[in-house]
C-alpha positions as CSV (number, residue, x, y, z in Angstrom):
1,M,168.0,42.5,149.1
2,S,165.5,43.2,147.1
3,E,163.3,45.9,147.2
4,Q,160.2,45.3,149.6
5,L,156.6,45.3,148.0
6,A,155.8,48.5,149.9
7,D,158.6,50.5,148.7
8,K,157.5,50.0,145.3
9,Q,154.4,51.8,143.1
10,C,151.6,50.5,141.7
11,V,151.9,50.5,137.5
12,P,148.8,50.8,135.6
13,C,148.0,48.0,133.4
14,R,147.5,48.7,129.8
15,G,145.7,45.0,129.3
16,G,147.2,42.0,127.1
17,V,149.0,40.7,129.7
18,P,148.5,37.0,131.6
19,P,147.3,37.5,135.0
20,L,149.7,35.8,137.7
21,A,149.3,32.1,138.5
22,G,151.4,29.4,139.5
23,E,154.7,29.5,141.2
24,E,155.0,33.6,140.1
25,L,151.9,34.1,142.2
26,E,153.1,32.1,144.9
27,K,156.4,34.2,145.1
28,L,154.2,37.4,145.4
29,H,152.1,36.2,148.1
30,R,154.7,34.6,150.4
31,Q,155.6,38.4,150.6
32,A,151.9,39.7,151.6
33,P,151.1,36.2,153.8
34,K,147.8,38.3,156.3
35,W,146.0,38.3,152.2
36,T,144.1,35.5,150.5
37,V,144.0,34.2,147.3
38,E,141.1,33.4,146.2
39,K,140.5,31.3,142.8
40,E,144.1,33.1,141.5
41,H,141.7,35.8,140.4
42,H,142.1,38.2,143.2
43,I,143.5,38.8,147.4
44,H,141.5,39.6,150.6
45,R,141.8,40.6,153.4
46,E,139.7,41.7,156.8
47,F,141.0,44.4,158.9
48,R,139.9,44.4,162.9
49,F,139.8,48.1,164.9
50,P,137.8,48.2,168.5
51,D,135.3,51.1,166.8
52,F,133.4,52.2,163.6
53,K,135.9,55.6,163.7
54,Q,139.1,53.9,163.6
55,A,138.1,51.8,161.0
56,L,136.9,54.7,158.8
57,E,139.9,56.2,159.3
58,F,141.7,53.8,158.1
59,V,139.5,53.1,155.2
60,N,140.0,57.7,154.1
61,R,144.0,56.5,154.2
62,V,143.5,53.2,152.1
63,G,141.5,55.6,149.9
64,D,144.2,58.7,150.2
65,L,146.6,55.7,149.0
66,A,145.0,54.0,146.7
67,E,144.6,57.6,144.6
68,E,148.0,58.3,144.9
69,Q,148.7,55.0,143.5
70,G,146.1,55.1,141.1
71,H,145.1,51.0,142.1
72,H,141.8,50.8,143.7
73,P,140.5,48.4,146.1
74,D,136.7,47.5,146.6
75,I,136.7,48.2,150.1
76,L,133.9,47.4,152.7
77,L,133.6,49.1,155.6
78,A,131.6,47.9,159.0
79,W,131.6,48.8,162.5
80,G,134.7,47.8,163.8
81,K,136.1,46.2,160.7
82,S,137.1,46.7,157.3
83,E,137.5,43.9,154.4
84,I,139.8,45.0,151.2
85,T,139.5,43.0,148.1
86,L,142.5,43.9,145.2
87,W,142.6,42.7,142.0
88,T,143.2,44.3,138.5
89,H,140.5,44.9,136.1
90,K,141.6,45.1,133.1
91,I,142.9,41.6,132.9
92,D,140.6,39.9,135.2
93,G,143.1,38.9,137.9
94,L,146.3,39.6,139.5
95,T,149.2,41.6,139.0
96,E,152.3,42.5,141.1
97,S,151.2,46.2,141.1
98,D,147.8,44.3,143.7
99,F,150.7,42.9,145.5
100,I,152.2,45.9,146.0
101,M,148.8,48.0,147.2
102,A,148.4,45.2,149.8
103,A,151.9,45.5,151.0
104,K,151.3,49.3,151.5
105,I,147.9,48.9,153.0
106,D,149.7,46.5,155.6
107,R,151.8,48.7,155.7
108,L,149.1,51.6,156.3
109,H,147.4,49.2,159.0
110,G,150.8,48.3,160.7
111,G,151.6,44.6,159.8
């Protein structure tokens, strides 16, 4: 059995590698199916909460995780929701680390 994405560690991208595309991208997307792939460039997911406080607590946990992993998403916080967008800025596209971070965020959220 292969290692789950959420159990892997993000690896800093040094550049010089092509962004994920095609079947390689689809394979990783199947492991994080709640995320939407936008133009093969970034992934996005909206999380809903019953109030602002719980959304804020989630965003703070995501922030702690981002610091731990060295992989920093764009985060929007609003009343009862958070939207998260991931991509690897160094190559202006997606890498495995984006999907690893997505899976870790899913685990934080409980699914």
